[in-house]
C-alpha positions in Angstrom: 7.0 13.9 3.5 5.2 14.2 6.8 5.5 10.7 8.3 2.4 9.2 9.8 2.1 5.8 11.5 -1.0 5.3 13.6 -2.6 2.1 14.8 -6.2 2.6 16.1 -9.4 0.6 16.2 -8.5 -2.1 13.8 -7.0 0.3 11.2 -3.4 1.3 10.6 -2.5 4.5 8.8 1.1 4.5 7.6 3.2 6.2 5.0 2.9 4.9 1.4 6.1 3.5 0.1 7.2 3.3 -3.5 6.7 -0.5 -3.4 3.0 0.2 -2.7 2.3 2.2 -5.8 1.5 -0.7 -8.1 -1.3 -1.7 -5.8 -2.5 1.8 -5.5 -2.5 2.3 -9.3 -5.8 0.5 -9.6 -7.6 3.4 -7.9 -5.9 5.9 -10.3 -6.8 3.8 -13.3 -10.4 2.9 -12.6 -12.1 6.3 -13.0 -15.6 4.7 -13.0 -15.3 4.0 -9.3 -12.6 6.5 -8.1 -12.8 9.6 -10.3 -14.2 11.9 -7.7 -11.8 10.7 -5.0 -8.7 11.1 -7.2 -9.9 14.2 -9.1 -8.6 12.8 -12.3 -10.1 13.4 -15.7 -8.2 10.5 -17.3 -6.5 7.4 -15.9 -2.9 7.7 -14.6 -0.2 5.3 -15.5 2.5 4.0 -13.1 5.2 6.5 -14.3 2.8 9.4 -13.6 1.9 8.0 -10.2 5.6 7.6 -9.3 6.2 11.2 -10.3 3.4 12.4 -8.1 4.6 10.2 -5.3 8.1 11.7 -5.5 6.7 15.2 -5.3 5.1 14.2 -2.0 8.2 12.5 -0.7 10.3 15.6 -1.2 7.7 17.9 0.4 8.0 18.6 4.1 4.3 19.5 4.4 2.5 16.8 2.5 1.3 13.3 3.6 0.4 10.2 1.7 -0.8 7.3 3.9 -2.2 4.0 3.2 -5.3 2.8 5.1 -4.7 -0.8 6.2 -6.9 -3.4 8.0 -4.9 -4.4 11.0 -5.9 -8.0 11.0 -5.0 -8.7 7.4 -2.5 -5.9 6.7 -4.5 -5.3 3.4 -4.4 -1.8 2.1 -8.0 -0.7 1.6 -7.6 2.9 0.8 -5.4 6.0 1.2 -5.4 9.6 2.4 -3.4 12.3 0.8 -3.1 15.9 1.9 -0.9 18.7 3.2 -0.3 20.7 6.3 -1.0 24.4 6.0 0.2 26.7 8.8 -0.4 30.2 7.2 -3.3 32.0 9.0 -4.6 29.1 11.1 -3.1 25.7 11.6 -5.0 23.6 9.1 -4.7 20.6 6.8 -6.1 20.1 3.3 -7.2 16.6 2.4 -6.8 16.2 -1.3 -7.9 12.6 -1.5 -9.6 10.1 0.7 -10.1 6.8 -1.2 -11.7 3.7 0.2 -11.7 0.6 -2.1 -15.1 -0.1 -3.4 -15.2 -3.5 -1.7 -15.0 -1.7 1.7 -17.2 1.3 1.3 -20.1 2.0 3.6 -18.4 -0.1 6.4 -17.2 2.9 8.4 -13.6 2.8 7.2 -13.7 6.2 5.7 -15.1 7.8 8.8 -12.7 6.0 11.1 -9.7 6.9 8.9 -10.8 10.6 8.9 -11.1 10.6 12.7 -7.6 9.1 13.0 -6.3 11.9 10.7 -8.1 14.5 12.7 -6.8 13.3 16.1 -3.3 12.8 14.8 -3.0 16.3 13.4 -4.7 17.9 16.3 -2.4 16.2 18.8 0.9 16.5 16.8 0.5 19.9 15.0 -2.3 21.7 16.9 -4.4 21.7 13.8 -7.6 23.7 14.2 -9.3 23.3 10.7 -9.5 20.8 7.9 -10.4 21.8 4.4 -11.6 19.7 1.5 -13.0 20.3 -2.0 -15.8 18.3 -3.6 -17.1 18.3 -7.2 -20.7 19.5 -6.9 -22.2 16.6 -8.8 -20.6 14.2 -6.3 -23.6 13.9 -4.0 -22.3 10.8 -2.2 -19.1 12.6 -1.4 -20.8 15.7 -0.2 -23.1 13.6 2.0 -20.0 11.8 3.5 -18.3 15.0 4.4 -21.4 16.6 5.8 -22.0 13.4 7.9 -18.5 13.9 9.3 -19.1 17.5 10.4 -17.9 19.4 7.4 -19.8 22.6 6.4 -20.1 24.5 3.1 -17.5 27.3 2.8 -17.9 28.5 -0.8 -18.5 27.5 -4.4 -15.9 27.8 -7.1 -17.4 27.8 -10.5 -15.9 26.2 -13.6 -12.9 24.9 -11.6 -12.1 21.4 -13.0 -12.8 19.5 -16.2 -14.3 16.0 -15.6 -16.5 13.8 -17.7 -15.9 16.0 -20.7 -17.4 19.1 -19.0 -16.2 21.9 -16.8 -17.4 21.3 -13.2 -18.0 23.4 -10.2 -16.6 22.5 -6.8 -17.4 23.4 -3.3 -15.0 24.0 -0.5 -15.9 22.6 2.9 -14.3 23.0 6.2 -14.4 21.5 9.7 -13.2 23.0 13.0 -11.5 20.4 15.2 
């Protein structure tokens, strides 16, 4: 796993540890609030989350970091993704989750900026890619507000809420 430990502007991003998974599980079980951020069609149990975590741990190109408030050390979200160095130095962000109690307070934007600066500085990253389910208008708005632009649409790509969904790929040059 790519190790990240950054302290900036009241937020700490640091590697998720196995002991953190029980607390993180709430986001993977509560699809009503976190389905778009996790990309899950059904809740995940702890054993499944541990299995996914171990896949990240043994990958040299993936990262899985908790978002913590510096003053309370409370985990309020997470960022999961991977480093891609094929054609252009880039990262894919697979998940950016902010706990529902902390949304719309700027933590998602600040965490994204920390990730951008970290990967630009340490890996000379030039692009970030994300995918968003087309019916997730709040998610699309968040990414657009943070400088991401439409790249392309992928039809019938994921099943969610009992139906096949389209996704859009978005990118940002950094």
